[in-house]
N, C-alpha and C positions, 0 to 999 in steps of 0.2 A: 585504448577505447575511443580516443579522439579520431583516429583513422576510420573506425567503424562508424562513427557519427557522420563523418564527411561522406562516407560511401552510401550510407542510408539516405542522407539528404538528397543525394544525387539520383535516387532511383525513381523518383516521381511516385506514380501509383503503387509500386512495388515496395516502396520504403516502408509505409505502415505494416504491410504484410510481413516483411522481414523482421521488423521491430517486434511485432506481436509474437512471431514464431520464436525469436530468440528469448523473449521474456518469459514465455510459457515453458520452454525447455529447460532454461537456466534457473528459474526460480524453483522449479521442480527438484532441483538438486542443491537447494539451499543459497543460491546466489541471491544476494540483497536486491529486493524489488526497489529500494530507494535509488539504486544506481540508474535503473531504467527510467524512473520518474524524473531524475535530474536530466538525463540524456534527452528525454522527450521534450522537455522544456526548451533545451537548446536546439533541437532539430526542428520541431514542429510548431513551437510557440506555445502559448499558455492553454488555449481551449482545445485545440487538436491535440496536443501533448496529453492533456487530462483524458480526452476521449480514447485515444489509443492505449494509454496505460491502463486505464479502467477496464477497457475491453479485455486486453491481455491479461490483466490481473484476475478478471472474472473466470476466464477461460482456464487459466492456470489453477485457480482454487477449485473448480470443478473436476479438473484432470486429477489433481492431488487427492481429492475427497474420493473419487472412484477407485484410485489406486489403493489408498488406505484403507478404504472399507472392505475391499474384496481380497486384499492380500495381508493385511494386519489385523483385522477384527477378531478373528478366532484366537490368535495367541494372546491378544489383550484381554479378552473375555476369560480365558483360562487363568491368567494373572489376577483379574479381579476376584475370581473365585477362591484363589489362594490367599489373597490379601484383602479382606472385606473393606479395610478403612480406605482403600483406594476408590471405593464407590463414591466417596465424597467428592473427589476430583472429577469423576465420571458425572455425577450429578450436576456439578457446576458447569462444566464445559458443555453439557447437553442443553443448557438453558440459552433460548434464542437472545434474550437480552444480553447476557454475558458475552456471547460471541460477537454481537453488535458492538458492544462497548470496547471489546478487546481490539476489534477493527479500527476503532477511533483512537486507540492507545499505540505507543511505540512497540507493542508486541511483535515478534518476529512473524512475518507473513506466512512463510512456508511451514514453520513449526505449528502455528495455530491451524493451518489447514489439515496437517497430518493429525494433530491432536482431536480435532473435531471429527475428522473422518472415523476414528475409532470410538467416538462417543455414541450415545443414543439420540442425538439430534437428527431431525428428519432432513432429507436432502433440500426440500423446498425452503424450510426455515434457514438452513445454512446459506443457500444462494441468496435469499432475501437479506440476511444479514451482511452479506458482502458489499451491499450498497453503501454501507457505513465507511467504506475505505475512501470515499470521495473526498472529505475534508482534508485528510492527511496527504492523499496524492495531489490535490490542488496546491497545497502549500510547498510540496517538494518540487513539483513541475515548475512552479512560480520561481523558485530558487534557481533552478537550472536555466530558465528563461532569462532571468535578470543577470545572471552570471555571464551568459553569453553576450547579452546586450551591452553589459559593462566592458567586456574584452573588446567588442567590436568598436564601441565608443572611444575606448582609449586608444586603439589603434588608429582610428580616423583623427582624432584630436592630436596625437603625437605627430601625424604626419602633415596636418593643416593648421593646427592651432586653433580650430573652430569646431563648432558641432556640426554633425552631418547635415546636408541639405534637407529641409523640411522638418528637421528636428527643433526642439525649443527647450528652454530650461523649465518651463511649466511641465512640459512632457516627461522630462527626466524625473522631476520632483514626484510626479504622479506615480511613475513606475516603481520607485524606491519606497514611497510612502505605502503603496499597495503591497510590496514586499514585506515591510515591517508589520502591517496590519495582519497579512496573511499567516506569517510566521506566529506572531502573538497569538492569534485566534486559535491556531493549531495546538500550540503549547498549552493554552487554558483548557481546550477541549480534551486534550490528552490527560491532563491532571484530573479534570473532572471525571473522565471515563474510568481512570485507574481507581479513584476513590469509589466509584459506584460498583466497580468489579468486585472490590474488597467488601463492600456491604453486601452485594448479591451473594458472593460466595459464603459469607458467614450465615446468611438467611437459609442458603441450601443445605449447609452443613448442619443447621439446627433442625432442619426438616428431615434429614436423613434418619431411616429407622435404625441405623447402626448406632445412634447416640441414645 
């Protein structure tokens, strides 16, 4: 993966294009989205990394949704008819709020896309809920950026015994304080989201006519 990172970084304008293409293709077959977010931070920096990862993730989520809805929906509907209790799950995953909350949680990106595609959620609600990926992506991209920065800093410091030209201790403290803050916020948001998903799922289950 490191060699791919270096290659993409050297492509200039085509680097983001290749990065997004790889993200869309590989996440569609269950490759972890977090690997791309980490790589984006190392290659493009924080904000460009978040932008390209978010763009690729939204495109991937749309592609997976279209594939799932057109190829898998009929078999799943037949399964729901045979096992009515599974409607509880379908009711829950069809809820815009639950999809958005799951995007904020550590729930597998690709699995959620496929599950949502065979639910009754509308395409527009599904796409809108995808915006909730931003906090988690920001945190993961930041980790990739900080890891690359730390590696470069260690290399320079070991060679010269000094911080790189133009760098300062205050700058370094700011970077790692930001990392701690970003990860902490991400963990708190994920916990709150999972708790909310549980509450929403219980409410949907109680509303189901099968109960």
